[in-house]
C-alpha positions, 0 to 999 in steps of 0.5 A: 699445457702441452708442448707443441712439439710433443703435439706434434710428434704425438698426434695421434695419441693426443686425440686419443687421449681427448677422446678418452678424456671426453673432451670436445676439441677438433683437431683438425686442420691443425697440423696444417697450420703447425707446419705453415709456420714451420715453413714461415719462420724459415722462410723469414729465418733466410730473409733476416740472414740475408737483409743483416750480410747486406746490411754488411754489405753497405756498411763497407761500400759506404766506408769505401765512398761507393753507392749502396742504393741498388742494394738499399732499394732492394733490401726495402723490398726484403723488410717489407716481406719479412714484416708480411711474413712476421704478421701472419706468423703472429695470426698462425701462432694466435691460431695454434695457442688457441687451440694448445690451450684448449687440449686436456692433459695427457693421462696418467697409464696408470689411469683406468679407461672409462666414459666416467664416473661409473668407470671410477676404481674403489681403492680401499675403505675405512672405517665404518659406516653406522647407521642413523637413527634418527633418519634425517638428513644435514638440512632437518638437523641443522635448522631443528638446531638454529646451527645453519639458515638456508633461507636466509642465506638464500634471501641474503644471496640467492640459492646455494649461499648459507649462513652458518650461526652460533655454535654452526659457524664456530663447528665450521671455524674449528675445521678450518683451524684445526686442518691448517694445524695438522697439515703444518704440524704433522706434515711439514707443509708451510702455511700461506694466506692468500688473495681470494681476487687472482687475475687472468695470468693465474686462472691461465697458470692452473688451468682455469682459463680459459676452459671454465670461464662460465663456471667463474664469478668474474669482476669484470670493472678490476678484470679479475677472478673470485678463486674457485679453490685456493690451489690458484694463488697457491701453485700460482704463487711461484709462476715465473719462478725457478725452484732450488732441487733441495727444497723439492718437494715444496709442500703450501698449504693454505685456508680460503672461500672458494667461489663457483658458478657451478652452470654446468650443474643443472641437473645434479641434486643441489639441496642444501651443502651438497652443492653450493656457490661459495664453501670453506677449503685448506687446499695443499699444493705440493712443488715436486721433482718429475721422478718422484710426482707419484710417489708425492701423489700417494703420500699427498692422498694419505695426508688428505685421508689424515684428516679423516681418520683424526675426524672418524669419519667412514670414507674411500679412496676412488681412481677416477676413470680417464672420463671423470678425470679434470682437463688439467689432471694426469691423474686423481684420486678423491676421497669420498666420505659417507652422510648418514642421513644422506645415504651417500657418499660424498666427494669431499677432495681430490688429490691430483698429480698434473705433472708439468702441465700446470708448470708449464702454463705457470712457468715455473721451474728448478734446477738440478745444479746451479749451471743447470738448464731449468725443467718443468716442476711437476705440481700436485694439489689436493683438498685438506679439505673441503667443510661443507659436505665434510660438515653434513657428513660430520653431522649426519653421523654424528647426530645423538637419539635425542637430536643433538650433535656430537663434535669429533674429540679433536675439535672439542679444545677448538671448539669450546663444547662437545656437542651441539643442541638445539639454540635460538638466535 
């Protein structure tokens, strides 16, 4: 979240930033509420100072054997007024907090201004796009080979769910292990296997709450949320901690299933694996010194790209415009992979710098020296990468003329096979 002082001193810029991000936050009256809060604090502090001074006078009078009844009666009125002010302050602070929690992160000056994804900026391409001779999408391919069953997924759970079967399941499992091993051995990440249910404080810490509550699966009896991404538990691993400067950048990664209701996705293409309620993802999280965080964003993005290059999947890097940048992010690169059957680019990773936005919410700090005042770290995260759309690209780009799927070379030892042919359950 943004610092209250920053909002007050940069109010016009904050309002303009809200417009650039296409958020619908009304800050009308905010400054009046904040001014009233500050005035109440001053009045309350004056009365508390007076009360403390008089308390010493009362003690002195009693020590001298003199009556202090008149002063005590007057101070009761003061104490009642202080209680009244404190109650008003609590109400005002609650109003202010609700507004502050709804204000998005400030955009980096590097972010192109635009209304939506049509204004995103393509930074670079990698790989060659090949033509698929069979003209089949991932649903047709997976159904023909018997490796994914969307119909039974819908029967057992509902739309947006699927079963992976046989070699199809093993390919999915190999992807998870390959990516974790790659990031830990080549990129210096520490693996953490996180819980898949988290509390409200964790969801608030990374910015999912309160804005995106409707997209989350929530267990009311337990007051717990199914995670929409491993970013949530991994980032909150260090909630309320003070990190050592020599530890930064601290890089952790983890695998998790991800659960999203996708309540805001009406009208978007939702067939097959293009938009599902449960998918798997390896997540990278980076805790950085503030002055190094944008250099770390480039590193983080390149680490996600390394996975796609190893799998020999054509991709492009896209810098999101202001209108397509998420609530918590200051700047985001998306990685989009080519799917030959769909004949389109599919987002498979978002790599974001949140600056100190999440760190303020989750209270994650560091010290530059043992006696220095704690400062907020900068947090970054990136999908390293999500497998549902990656799976789409792998089977659509690697289908052979006989209908079989050629497994990317780096996955063959983990899979135990080099191709997938038609199988029966």
